[in-house]
N, C-alpha and C positions, 0 to 999 in steps of 0.2 A: 521517403525517409532518407536522411543524410547518412552517407556511408554504406548504403545497402549493397552496392557492388563490391566494395571492399570486404564486407562481412560474408557475402556469398563466396568470394574467392577463398576466404579463410575456411568456410564450410567445406569446400572441396578437399582441403587438406585433411580435415577431421573425418570426412567420410572414409578416406583411405586409411588414416591412422587407426580408426576404431572399427574398421571392417563393416561399414554401414552402407546400405543401399537406399537412395532417396526414392520415395514412392508417391510423391505429390508435389504440387507447386509450393514455393516458399510463401510463408505468411509473415508480413511485416507489421511490427508494432511501432511505437513511438521511438524506441531506442534499441530495438532488437529485431532479428530475423529468426524465424523458426522453420526448420525443415522437417517434414514428416519422413521418418526413416524406418528401415527394418534392420535389426541387428543380425549378426551371423547365425545366431541360434533361432531366428525367426521371430524374436520379440519385436513388437511394434513400439517405436519410441519417437521422441522428438528431440532434434538437435537445436539447441538455443544458442545463437550467436549474438554477442554484444560486446561492447567495450567496458572495461573496468573503470568506474568512477565512484564518486562518494556514495551514490545511491545503490549501485549494483555490487559494490565490494561486500564480500561476506555472504553472498547469496548461497553459494555452495555449502558454506559452514552452517548457515541457518537450516538448509534443507536436511543436512546430515543430522543436525540436532533434533529436528522434528521426527526424523526417521519414517516419514510417510504417514504419520498420525494426523489425518485430516488434511494433509498437504501432498502435493505431487511428489513422487518418489524420485530421488536423485540416483542415476545409474552410473554416471562417470562425470569427471570434472577436469578441466585444465585451468587451474587457478590463475596462471599468468595471463591468459587471454580472456578469462571469464566465460569460456565455452562450457556448456552444460549438456549432458545427455540425460533426458528426462523420460519418465513414464509417459506414455501417450494417453491423453484424455480426449474428450469429445469437444473439439473447439466449436462445433456448430450448436452446442447446447450450453450456453452460459446461464448463470443464475438470473441474469437480466431478463431472460425469456419467460421466467415463471410469472404468470399473469398477476397473481395476488402478491402485492408488495409486502404485506405483513407476513405471509408465509416465507417469502424470500428473505425478509429481515430476520425471521426466526432461524432459518438455516444458517445465514451468515453469522448471526450472533452466537449460535452454538459452536460453529467452527472457530470463531474468534476466542471463545472461552477456552477451548482446547489448546489452541496454539500459544496463547499468552499465559498459560499455566506453567510454561517451561522457562527455566532461567536462561538468560542469554549467554552464549559462549563468549570467551574472552576475545578481544580485538575488534569488536563492532563499535561503530559510532554510538554515542550515548546521548540520551535526551537532555541531560544537564548541560552538555556542550551546545546543543541546538538552542536551548532556552537562553543561555548566556549570550549567544550570538544574536538572537532576536532582540534582546534588551539593548545591545550595543547598536543595532541597526535602526532601532525605532526613532530616536530623536530627529535625524535628518529626514526620515520619511514623513513624520508628522509635520515638519516645517514645509515640506513640498506639497502637502495636500491643501487645496484651495477651500474645500468645504469644511466648515466647523463641525458639522455632523459626522463626517468621515473621521476627522481627527479625534473627536470624542469617542467614537466607536472603537477605534484601535487602542486608544489610551485605556478604555474600560476593559478591553480584552487583555491588555498587558497587566492591568491591576489584578484581574482574576488569576492569571498565571502566576503572579508573584506570591499568591496565597498558597500555592502548592509546589513551587519550584524547588523548595529545600528537600523534597522527597520525590526525586525523579523516577524511582523504580529501577528494577533490574530484570524485568521479564523480556523474553524474546518477542519483539513486535514485528508485524508485517509492514506497517506504515502506509500501505495503499490498498487496503482491503475493501473494495467496492464489489458490486454484483458482477461486473465484467471479469473480475479476477477469481471467480469461482466457476468451475466447469463440471459438467456431468462426467461420471466415470463408471467403470465396471467394478472396481474394488470397493468403492463406497458410492453412495448416490451422488455426492458432491465432494470435490476436492479443491483446495486453494492453490493458486499459482502466483508466480511473479512477485515474490516478496522483495522489498527494499529494506533490508533488516536493520534494526537498531535495538539498543537496550533501553528499556524505560517502563513507564506506567501504562497498563492496558487502556486506561481512560483516554490516552492520546490517539487511540485507534478508531474512534467513532465517526469522525466527520466524513470520510469518504463515502460511507454507506448512507449518510443523511443527505449529502450533496447529490449523490447519484439517485435518480428517480425522485427528485425533490418534491415534485407536485403530487405525488401519490401517497395515500395512506395516512397523512397527518404526521407532522414532524414530531410533536410531543409524544404521540403513541409509539412511534418508532424509537425515539430516544429512550423512553421508559422501558420498552421491550428489551433493548440492548443492554441497558444498565442492570435490569433485573436478571437477565440471562448470565451476564458476566459476574453478578454478585458484587458490584462495586458501588461505592457511595455516590449518590446522584450529584451532590454538590461538587465532588472531586471530578466527576465525569464532565460536568458543566464547565469547570475551570479549564481542564485540558482540551476540551473541544473548542473553547474560545481561543486557546493557544494555537490550535490548528488553523483557525480562521486568521489569527494574527500572522502566522508563518506564511500562509498562502498570500495574504494581502501585502506583506512586505515584498515578496517576490514580484507581484504584479506592479506595484508602484515603482519599484526599482527598475522594472523593464518598460516603464512609461505607459502602463495600462491602467484602466480604471478598476476600482474594486469590483469583485464578482457579486452580482446581485443576489444570487442564491445564497452565497455564504454570508453576505450582509444580513439577509433575512433570517438565516439560522441564528446568527449572533444576536439579533434583536429579540428573537423569541427567548433565547437563553438568558438574556439580560433583563427580560421582563418589560420590553418596550412595545 
């Protein structure tokens, strides 16, 4: 992971500042390092070290807003550096390990319904801004695609988003809620971790859980289970899920990569192809 040594150096400062004792090896993610620690009062916790960027900004604010309801509990924060002291969960038991994908989907959908029932606090990035940015970036991406089928797919995704873009929503969203971001816990059977918060429509949340473990359980069954649990309109969920495919596809093409086959397959099912 880029910057791991620098984040560990920062971690040493926060161990001293917050009176923590490290009790295990660092765990590295894509953009963060987590140290298992023990607080001065004996509480087992996790020290999360990361840089503040567009996606991580507001994580502490989101966790405070949720207040531990279905989500890992925030114990302390240094907003300037993005450093968080969190409730310790069982990193060895992610929801990914639950063999029955439909049961895992039901757990995730139930958690998602709880966390997206909360209005977003002020200051977070908003879905309407993300949507406007996608529409601006789309024309040059379409021109760069060699395959007519790919161009038509992204254009159809954009058309679906335009149907719902005037009502972007104001709920507190996680943005990256897949099975690996749900861990077993003592306080509840399962708790959500690692939000990339924004304000918007809960229907924008479904794709990560459909893309993850894509080949298991049947896409339509999982999509229907999630929309029913959230109590959202299926057509609206379809449109915003196609919006997530569009968002991820724009990133990939702009970085010189091909479209992701699993996400293309999801889009085709939702488009009835």
